[in-house]
Structures are given as structure tokens and as C-alpha cells.
N, C-alpha and C positions, 0 to 999 in steps of 0.2 A: 549439592545434588544436581546432576545434569537434567535439562529440560527435554521433553520429547512430545511430539505430536503423534497420536496413536490412530492408525487406520485399522478398523476391525468390523465385524459383522454387527447388524443392528438388533442383537438379542442380549438380554441382560446377563445371561450366564457367560456369553462370549466376551462381553465388555468387562465384566468383573474379573474373569480369568486373565484377560489380556492386561488389564491394569495391574493385577497382582504380579504378573510376570515382569512387567516393566519396572515396578517398584523393587522386586527382588533383584533385578539387574542394576539397580542404583539410579533409576530415572524417576523424575517427577512428571506425571502426565499433565500437561497444561492445556491440551485440547484433544478432543476425540472426534474423528470423522468416521461415519459408518456407511457401508454399502452392502447390499445383499450378495453381490458377486465380486469376489476378489481374485478372479482367475482370468481376467481379460488379457488378451495376447500381448499387447505392447507394454502396458504399464501396470497390469493387474487390476486397475480401476479404469473407468471410462474417462474420456477427455474432459468432459464437463466437471466431473469430480476432481480430476487432476488440477484444473484451474482453481477450484475451491481450496484444495490443499495448498497450492502455491501461494494463494492470497494469505492464508493463515501463517504459512512459513515465513513469508516476507514481513508479516506484521509482528509475530511473536519471536521469531529467530530462535527456534529450538536447536539444541545440539544434535538431534537426530530425529528421524521419522521412523517409527516402528510399524512394520506392516505385518499384521496378524495372519499371515499365510506364507507358504513357501514360494519364494520368487525364483525365477530362472535368472541366470547371470545377465542376460540381455535386458530383462525387465528391471533388474536392480540398477543396471547402468543407465537405462533410459530415465528412470525416476531420479537418480542422482544428478544426471546431466540437466534435467529440467528444474529440479528443486534446489540444486546447489547446496545439498546438505547430506550428511551420512544417512544411508538407508540400512535398516536392520530388519531382516525378515524373521519369522517365527522360529525357525530352526537355529539361526545364529543367536537369537535372543536367549533361547534355552541353553545353548552352549556357553554363552557369557555368564549365565547364572551358575552353571556347573563349575565354570572356572573359578568364580568367586567362592563357591562352597567347598571345593576340593581341599581336603585337609590332610590326606595321607598320600604316601608315595603311589600306592595303587590307584587311588581315585584320580590323581593328577595325570598318571599315564593314560587312564581311560578317557579322561576329558581331552587330552591332547590327541589321542587317536581319533576320537569323534570329530574334533575340529579339523584334522587333516583329511578325513574322509569327506567332510562337508566341502573343504577346499578342493578336493580332487575332482568333484563334479564340475566345479567352476573352472578348474585349471584346464580341463578339456575345452571348455568354451573360450577361455582366454587364448589358448593356442589357435583355435579356429579363427577367432576374430583378428588376432595379431597377424596371422598369415595372410588374411584377406586385406590387411592394411587398414581396417576400419577403426581399430582402437589401439594404436601404439601407446604404450604408457599406461594401459589399463591396470588399475591398482598399483601404479608406480613401476610397472615392469615394462621394459623396452621390448621391441619386436623380437630381438634376437636372444633375449634373456628368458623368455617365457617357456621355451622348451626345456631349458636347464631347470627351471623352477618345477615343472611338471615331473621330471625325473627325480628331483630331490624330494618332492612330496611322497612319491612311491617308495623311495628308499627309507624315509623316516617312518612311514606306515609299517613297513616290513620289520623294522627294528622294534617298534613299540609292540607289535603283535607278538614277537618272540618273547619280549619281557612278560606280557600278560599270559602267554602260554606257560611260562615258568611258574607264575603265580597260581594258575589253574591246577597245575600238577601238584603243587604243594597243598593246595586246598583239598585235592582228591586224597592225598596221603593222610591228612588229619581227619577227613571224613571216614576213611577206612578204619582209622584207629578208634574213633569214637563209636563206630558200629561194633568193633571188636570188644570194646569196653562196655557195651550196652547203654550208651548215652543217647537218649532220644532227642531229636532236634525239632524245635518249633520256630517258625518264621512269621513275622508280621509283614503283611503286604497291604497295598492300598493306594488310592489316588493321593497325590501330594496334598498336604494340609488336611488329611482325614483324621489326624490325631494319633498316628502310629507311635511317634516318639513319646508323646504323653502317656500312651498306654504302656509302652516299654518301661518308662520311668515308674509307673504305678506297679507293674509286675516285678520289677527288679529293685525297687526302692532306691533308684539312682536319680540323678538330676542332669541328664543330657539336655542340651539347649533345645527347646521346642517353641513353636509358635512365632518364629522370627521371619515368617514369610515362606515362600515355596522352596521345596528341596532342602529342608533343614538337614536331612540325612543323605549323604552320597556314599559313604562307606558303610560296610556292614559292621554293626556292633553285636557281639555275642557275649552273653552273661549266663551264669548258672542261676537257676531259680529252684525253689523247693515247693512241691505240692504234696501235702500229706506225708512229709518226710522223705519223699523220693525226689531225686534231682533230675533236672532237664536243662538243656541248653536253649536259650531264647535269643533269636537274632532280629534286629531291626534292619530293614533294607531300604534302598532308594525308592522314593515315591514315583508313582506312575503319572502320566499325563496324556491327553488325547493327541492324536496325530504324531506320536513318537515314531520317527522313521526307523527302519530296520537297522541301519548302520549304527544308530545310537544304542539300540538294544544289544547289538553285537559287540560294540565297544565295552559295554558294561556287563557282558555275559559272565565273566569270572566272578563278579559280585552277585548277579541275579541268579546264578546257578545254585546259590544257597536255597532258593525257593524250590528249584527242581528236585533237590536231594533231601529236603526236609521231610520229617515224618508227618508233620502237620503244618498247614498254612492257615493263619488267621487273616482273613480279608477284612480290613477295617474300613467301614463305610461311614461317611458323615451324614447321619440321619437328620441333622438340623436343616439341611438344604431343601429347597423346593423339589417336588417329586421328579420333574423332568430333568433338572440338573443332576440330581442324585442318580437317576437311572443312566444318564449318559456316562457319568464317571464310573459307575458300576460296570457298564458294558465295556468301557475302555480297559478297565482293570482285568476283567475276565478275558478279554481278547489277548492281553499281554501274557497272562498266566497260561492261556492255551498255547501261545507261541513258544513259551518256555517249557511246554509239555508237562505242566502240573496237572495231575489227574483230578477230576472233580471230586472224587471220593476223599481226597486229602484236604479239602477246603472246608473250613467253618467260617461263620460270618459274625462279626462284632459290629452291631449298629450303634455307633458312638455318638456322643454329644447330646444324649437325651436330656441333659440338664438345661439345654437351650429350648426345649419344647414346652409349650404351655400345657399340653395334655399328653401324658405318656402313651395313651392308646394310639396316638397319631403315628408312632413309630411302627406299630404293627400293620396299620393301613399301608404304610410305605413299604414294609417288607412284602406284603401281598403284591404291591405294584411291581416289585422287583421279581416276582415269581417265586418268592419263598413261602411255602405252605405254612399256614398258621399252626398246623399240628407239629411242625418242626421247631417250634419255639421251646426254649429250654424250660420255662416255668409252667408248662401245660400239664404236667404229670406224665408226659411222654418223654422223659429225660433220655431214655435209651435211643430215641429217634432224633433227638434235637440236633439241629445244625446251625442255629443262630440264637443270639442273645442280645438284648438291648442293654447298653452300658453307658456309663459316663466315666471315661478315663480320668477326667479332671476331678470329680467328686468321689470316685471310687464305687459308685452305685453299681451293683450286680457284678462286680469283679469276681466275687466268690463263685457266682454261677459260671462265669467264663472259665475259671480254674477247674471247676467240676467237669465242664465239657472237655477241656484239654486232657484231664486225667482219664476220662472215659474213652476218648478217641485214641490216645496214644497207648493206653493199656498199662497194665502193671508190670510188664516184662522189663521195663527200663528203670532199674532201681539203683544205678551206680552214680557215683559222683567223681568228678575230676579231683584227684589228689596228687600232690607232688612229694616224692621222696627220692632224693638223689637224682633229680632230673627226669624221673619216669612217671608215667600215669599209673596210679594205684587204685585198688578197689576201695569200696566204702569203709571196710573194716581196717584199712591201713592209712586212713586219711591224716595228713598233717597240714593240709591247706584246702580251704574251700572258699567260695565267694565269687568275685568278679573274674570272668574269664573272657578276654577278647582274642581276636584273631592272632595278634602278635604273641600273646601268652601261650595260646595253644600250639602255635608253630614252635615256640621256644621249648615247650614241654616235650614236643615230639622230636626235638633236635634238628629243626629245619632252619637253615641259614636265612637271615633277613637282609643281608648286606645288599643284595641286588635290588630289592625293593626300595631301600632307603636311599640308594644312590641314583635312582631313575630320574 
């Protein structure tokens, strides 16, 4: 495992998240340097702190320095020139994790698009610096090559966007089909590592890999579940994180649109965290859902990991801290008003309550199941196949070609 020195903010939640991100990207953090302000003009940090970092780098010889903030190209270059080591800012770190986690053709296209958009902003600066003659050979590019590089990035972005637009059109087709067939859709959302995939496994009785660090899920998984004999489609989606730039959300829009068009979104919240940490992550998640135009009325809340709390009543104090009225708790006798429930996806505690909430919110009008007969979607009284249903299978059921995705 490569070694890294981490520069981050002097707050426990910032340090914990930055370390988790570094580890998810394959780095072992051997030293942490903190500073309250990481946006100073020349290096991101002050000159005194820079000398402290240089001393540690010279001593420990890390493979990279991870900077837990977004750096401008000139700041990145200034740091690299002084420290003589690779510099990775927060956005590039997240992109590196996405690249490691991408396991489907669609997610790989999305990651590549986000990477190129990240590079596009830097390409403009590379062009400017190269034309001024200040940094020939910046990132290995000669003065006369950088314009060609810039044009090539734009061309590749256009190609990838076209591929994702094709995927989005296909998703829209099978969304219309499942609406026609009366199939309600439920999506899990939440901050990365909140326990979405563990909850998905609990509800579907499957065993998708969970708990191996941040961003376990990059692709959307969709499966059929049964509640009181009625069938629904449940999707697990990519986790959220704070300071996620607009271009990353845009790159993953074809996947995140599942949240926009779902009949119900379950926002999974890690209730085992300290209140301030939990609230920051909750607010980041709500902000992204707002950006995706998910109506508040379609959201219910699963306060997860109550098995890690010493006192279960603690979770309700945390719910109040988030602004969730205690009268909206599922087990208060006001079930018709309930919007949140405390659960443990790991132990299964209160999962039946969550299923009851899903049933009530989605309603009884969606009582069909996907069935396959001669390659078509059938009604429940004609079923010859039920069970796991993923995006590829749905597209296959609807007669949608997968070749373009698999060859991307």
C-alpha cells in the first residue's frame, strides 16, 4: 500500500473522513498535518505550515501528499515543485476511488467523464501557463502540445456524454414500462458508509459486498422485493459525500436519476455518529436530493446502526436534532403520519416497521410483479419468473440492446 501525508482541517469528523477517503483510494496515512484554512492563494496553506510539511515529506518520503480541499492548478504545481512529490487534492482523490470501484460499463463511462471534466478546468490553466512560457512540460506536456491536449479532452467529453445520453434514454424506456405495468420503485439514498448496501441486502436477502470502505456502490442495483404479497422494485444507489462538485453529479446523473423518478426515497442516516457529524452528512444528502429535484414528500428516513448505541432513546434525541418531529416516529401510534424509523440493517431490528412505512407511502395500487414469458413483461397472474431483477435484466426484458454499454 502506498504511503501518504494528509493535509486536512483540525476537526475530528474532517480527519476521520479524509483518512477513510485516503484508505479507500489505496493509501496508508503515515502523517496528518492540520490547518484551519486550506484556501490560501499560493499553496493552499501558509508558508510556515508548508515548511513543516516539507520537513515531514523529506523524512517519511511518502508516495503522495493528499490535500483535503480543492486545489487550483497553480496551487497544485506550486506544492509539487516545493515538495517534490505527487499532490492529490480532494476531488482527484474521490475520482481515484470512483475509478477503483467502477465495475460496470456505465459506471466506468461516468467516472471517465468526471475525470475529463476535472482535467478540463486544469487544461485551460495549462494552456495559459504554457503560452506564457512559465511551465513548459507541465504534467509532461510540451508548450506546443497542450492546445492539442485541450481539444482532445473536449472531443472525448462529447463522445462520453453521447454514450451516457443513450443509457439515459434506455433507462427512461424501462421506467415508462414499469409505470405501465404498475411497478412501484423505491430507492435507497444516503451519505457514503451510512449502511445503504447492508439495508439493501437485508430487504432483498442478497449479499452485495458492504462495509469495505467508502463508495462500495457506484452502479445502481435493482431487485424485486415482496411486502405483504405485493411486489416492488428496490434500488441501491451511489453514496453521497460533502463538497461533491456539480460536474461529478452531472457525470453520474443517468444513475442518480433513479432517485428523481422513484416513487419513494429512503434516506439512510448513520445514527451512531456524533450529532454534529450526523447533521452535516444529513444536510449534504438533503442538498444533493434537492439538486436532483427529489420532492420532500417522497422522502422517508431510516436512522440506521442503532445496534451501536448504548441507549436506543439516544436515536430519537438525534432525530429531533435533525429537525424530525418525534410525532413522526413510526412506533408512536401515529403510523399514518410517520416519516422516520430507527433501525439496524445489520441485526434486522425494526426492519418490519420500515416495510410497513414503505407499504403505507407507496400505497396498495402497485401490486404487479415482473414476469418473463417469451421475452415480455407479464402480469402477476401470468408469472413464470420472479426474483432478482437488475438493470441489465430489465433492459433485456424490454428488448433493449446492451452492446453499446458493454463496449464503452
